[in-house]
C-alpha positions in Angstrom: 85.0 97.8 172.9 86.5 99.5 176.1 85.8 97.6 179.6 85.6 99.3 182.8 84.4 98.3 186.4 82.7 101.6 187.0 85.8 103.1 188.6 86.6 106.1 187.5 89.0 108.8 188.7 87.2 111.5 190.6 87.8 115.5 190.7 86.3 118.2 192.4 83.0 117.8 190.2 80.6 119.3 192.3 82.2 122.5 192.1 82.5 122.6 188.4 79.2 121.6 187.3 76.3 124.4 186.7 73.7 122.5 185.1 70.4 122.1 186.7 69.6 118.6 184.9 71.4 115.7 183.8 70.7 112.7 181.7 72.1 109.8 179.9 74.1 111.2 176.8 71.4 111.0 174.4 73.2 109.9 171.4 74.3 106.7 173.0 72.0 103.4 173.5 72.4 101.3 177.0 71.7 97.9 176.6 72.1 94.9 179.5 73.7 91.6 178.9 73.6 88.6 181.3 76.9 89.9 182.9 77.2 93.5 182.1 75.8 96.8 181.2 76.9 97.9 177.9 76.6 101.9 176.9 77.2 102.7 173.2 77.7 100.1 170.1 81.1 101.0 168.9 84.5 102.4 169.4 85.5 104.8 170.6 82.4 105.6 172.6 81.3 102.1 173.8 81.8 101.1 177.4 81.1 97.7 178.9 80.6 97.8 182.7 81.4 94.2 183.7 79.7 92.6 187.1 77.2 95.7 187.0 76.1 95.9 190.7 72.2 95.1 191.0 70.2 98.3 190.3 72.6 100.0 188.0 70.4 99.3 185.1 67.5 100.4 186.6 69.5 103.6 187.7 70.5 104.2 184.1 66.9 103.8 182.9 65.9 106.3 185.4 68.4 108.8 184.0 67.2 108.4 180.5 65.3 111.8 181.2 66.5 114.8 182.6 67.0 114.3 186.6 68.6 116.8 189.1 71.8 115.7 190.8 69.5 115.7 194.0 67.2 113.2 192.5 70.0 111.1 190.8 71.5 110.8 194.2 68.4 109.7 196.1 67.6 107.2 193.2 71.3 106.0 193.6 70.8 105.4 197.1 67.5 103.6 197.1 68.7 101.3 194.1 72.4 100.8 195.2 73.3 102.1 198.7 76.6 102.7 199.7 78.1 106.3 198.6 75.4 107.0 196.0 77.1 110.5 195.3 80.3 108.5 194.5 78.2 106.4 192.1 76.7 109.6 190.3 80.2 111.3 190.2 81.7 108.2 188.4 79.1 108.2 186.0 79.5 111.9 185.2 83.2 111.6 185.0 82.9 108.6 182.5 80.7 110.9 180.5 77.7 108.5 180.7 75.5 111.1 182.6 76.0 114.7 180.9 74.2 118.0 181.2 70.7 117.5 179.5 71.2 120.1 176.5 69.5 118.7 173.4 66.1 119.4 172.3 65.2 116.5 169.6 62.5 118.4 168.1 64.7 120.8 166.4 65.5 120.1 162.5 69.2 119.8 163.1 69.0 117.8 166.7 69.9 114.6 165.1 73.2 116.1 163.4 73.9 117.9 166.6 73.8 114.5 168.5 76.5 112.9 165.9 78.5 116.2 166.0 78.5 115.6 170.1 79.3 112.1 169.6 82.0 112.4 166.8 83.7 115.9 167.7 82.7 116.5 171.4 80.5 119.6 170.4 77.3 120.7 172.2 73.8 121.8 170.6 75.8 125.0 169.5 77.2 123.2 166.4 74.2 124.3 164.5 74.8 127.8 165.4 78.4 127.5 164.4 77.6 126.2 160.8 75.2 128.8 160.4 78.1 131.5 160.7 80.0 129.7 158.1 80.5 130.2 154.4 81.7 127.6 152.0 82.6 127.8 148.5 82.3 124.8 145.9 84.3 125.3 142.7 82.5 123.2 140.3 78.9 122.2 140.6 78.7 118.9 139.2 78.5 115.3 140.2 80.5 116.0 143.2 79.8 119.5 144.0 76.0 119.3 143.9 76.3 116.3 146.4 78.5 118.2 148.4 76.1 121.5 148.3 73.2 119.6 149.4 74.8 117.9 152.4 76.3 121.3 153.5 72.9 123.1 153.0 70.5 120.5 154.6 73.0 120.6 157.7 72.6 124.2 158.0 75.8 125.8 156.6 75.0 129.5 156.6 76.3 130.7 153.0 77.3 128.5 150.0 79.1 130.0 147.2 78.4 128.2 143.5 81.0 128.4 141.1 80.3 127.2 137.6 79.6 128.6 134.3 77.8 125.6 132.8 74.4 124.6 132.2 72.4 121.3 133.0 72.7 118.4 130.5 70.3 115.3 130.3 73.7 113.2 131.2 74.2 115.0 134.4 71.0 113.4 135.9 72.4 110.3 136.9 74.7 111.5 139.2 73.7 115.3 139.8 70.8 114.8 142.4 70.3 118.2 143.0 68.9 118.8 139.4 65.6 117.5 137.8 64.6 116.6 134.3 63.0 120.4 134.3 66.3 121.9 134.9 68.1 120.6 131.8 69.3 123.6 129.8 69.2 126.1 133.0 72.0 127.4 134.4 73.9 124.8 137.0 74.1 127.6 139.5 70.6 129.0 139.2 69.1 125.7 139.4 71.1 124.7 142.3 70.5 127.6 144.2 66.8 127.3 143.5 66.6 123.8 144.5 68.8 124.3 147.5 66.4 127.0 148.6 63.7 124.3 148.7 65.5 122.0 150.6 67.2 124.3 153.3 65.6 127.9 153.4 67.9 129.2 156.3 70.9 128.4 153.8 71.8 131.6 151.3 73.7 130.9 148.2 75.9 133.0 146.2 76.2 132.5 142.7 79.3 132.8 140.6 78.6 132.1 136.9 81.8 131.8 135.7 84.6 129.2 134.3 87.6 129.8 136.1 90.6 130.8 133.9 93.0 132.3 136.2 94.3 132.5 139.9 92.6 135.9 140.0 89.3 134.4 139.4 89.7 132.5 142.4 91.5 135.1 144.9 88.2 136.9 145.7 86.6 133.6 146.3 88.7 132.2 148.7 89.1 135.3 150.5 85.6 135.4 150.6 85.2 131.8 152.3 86.1 129.9 155.5 86.6 126.6 153.5 86.9 125.9 149.9 85.8 122.4 147.7 87.3 122.3 144.4 85.6 119.5 142.2 85.9 121.2 138.6 88.1 119.2 136.4 88.5 122.1 133.9 90.9 123.9 133.4 93.8 121.5 133.9 95.3 124.5 135.8 92.3 124.7 138.3 94.3 122.9 141.2 97.5 124.7 140.6 95.6 128.2 140.9 93.4 126.9 143.5 96.7 126.2 145.5 97.8 129.8 144.8 94.8 131.4 146.0 94.7 129.4 149.4 98.2 130.2 150.1 97.9 133.9 149.2 94.6 134.4 151.3 95.2 131.7 154.0 92.1 129.9 153.2 92.1 126.2 153.7 90.8 124.1 150.4 90.4 120.5 149.6 90.0 118.7 146.1 87.6 115.7 145.1 87.4 113.8 142.2 87.8 110.4 140.4 90.3 108.5 138.7 88.6 106.0 136.3 86.7 103.8 138.8 88.5 105.0 142.0 87.3 108.1 144.1 89.8 110.6 145.2 89.4 113.1 148.3 91.9 115.4 149.6 94.7 116.5 150.8 93.2 119.1 152.6 95.5 122.2 152.3 95.7 124.6 155.5 98.4 127.3 154.9 101.2 127.6 157.2 100.0 123.9 158.8 99.9 121.3 156.1 102.0 120.8 153.1 100.3 122.4 149.8 99.6 120.8 146.6 103.0 121.8 145.0 105.1 120.4 147.7 104.9 117.0 146.2 105.7 118.7 142.7 109.1 120.5 143.9 112.0 118.5 144.2 114.8 119.0 147.0 116.4 121.7 145.0 113.3 123.6 144.6 112.9 122.9 141.0 109.5 121.7 139.7 109.2 118.0 139.1 107.6 117.2 135.8 106.5 113.8 136.8 104.5 115.1 139.6 103.1 118.4 138.2 99.8 119.7 139.0 99.2 120.4 135.3 99.1 117.7 132.8 98.5 117.2 129.1 95.9 114.6 127.9 96.4 113.5 124.2 93.2 112.0 123.8 91.0 114.7 122.3 87.9 112.5 122.4 88.3 111.7 126.4 85.1 112.0 128.2 85.8 110.9 132.1 83.5 108.0 133.2 81.1 109.0 136.0 79.0 106.9 138.2 76.5 108.1 140.5 77.2 105.9 143.7 81.0 106.9 143.4 80.1 110.5 143.0 78.0 110.4 146.0 80.8 108.3 148.2 83.5 111.1 147.2 81.0 113.9 147.9 80.1 112.5 151.3 83.8 112.0 152.5 84.6 115.8 151.2 81.6 117.0 153.3 82.6 115.0 156.3 85.9 116.8 156.2 84.3 120.2 155.9 82.2 119.7 158.7 85.0 118.5 160.7 87.3 121.3 159.8 84.3 123.9 160.3 83.7 122.6 164.0 87.0 121.5 165.0 89.8 123.6 163.1 91.4 120.2 161.7 90.8 117.5 159.5 91.5 113.9 158.9 92.9 114.5 155.4 95.2 117.3 156.5 98.5 116.7 154.3 97.1 113.3 152.9 94.7 111.8 150.2 91.9 109.1 150.6 91.7 106.9 147.4 88.6 104.6 147.4 88.5 101.9 144.9 84.7 101.3 144.0 85.5 97.9 142.5 87.2 96.4 145.5 85.6 98.5 148.1 89.0 99.3 149.6 90.4 102.4 150.7 94.1 103.9 151.2 95.7 106.8 152.1 98.6 108.5 150.0 100.7 110.8 152.6 102.3 114.3 151.8 105.0 115.9 153.5 106.0 119.6 153.5 108.9 120.7 151.3 111.1 123.2 152.8 112.3 124.2 149.3 108.5 124.2 147.7 108.4 127.2 145.3 104.9 127.9 146.3 104.8 127.8 150.4 108.1 127.9 151.5 
């Protein structure tokens, strides 16, 4: 937790501020202890003001509702005396007092507060998401969970790509579907149920099993971001990598390996390594031990799947989609997160750009 003595560098803030009212940042609690005032609960946002002057806590309580700068200055003078303008200035410079912006009655107001806290965005985050289009290759245990989170958060268009139907065994983890959907097209059932949850989100349904990179090119071309969770055919990641490079559209992949969940890397063409970089040796030849396409000799194999693990993987993938849509970068640029569901531990696997990569160099 950060500590300050309420001394913050000053700037010519009065000339820069145009809002008529200010308040405490609505996403941060303010609590008092015996010796300090604490703003926020956890790093990196928490600030602890040690040896807080008498009256500061009351001033902060007064600022929990929208106030003009004049009212704040007058209150500071009454409670603290001294240079009340400097006190208000320090609170603004410390990002404790901010322009009052949020209508907490709106559908997306809580998300807007989170996005402000996490990414420094304002109430315009919801409008930005509404203008974005995300494609989901695979509408199964991960894809359906990602779809619900994107739609209910207000992403404007979600493209659903899958040629399968809902099976009874899907219902343990594909929470978007109900028992009444068994036998129905996955994308049609998903679109119908998403509409019930998020009427403002539009869906585009592509009822197809991906069979070539040519199938993926128009999907990538028409999207701001793509999430690949389909596990068949085996070439789907290789084709997605090619489509991403050809169109410039970023994507990530999400899935699981036995009891481990895997998210990433995020591939941003021209900025991060592509998936093929790790599968290319220093002479530009494909390294068969790191190939994106493998052969499974167990013809009876069925991947185990567990609802909570699917939800965790989907949630991490969705968080990175939001981060990209709002900031233009992610925590998984060029690296993969591996989550061990048995040990509740995680690790990152880093990727480096290969200047001899046959796909992106």
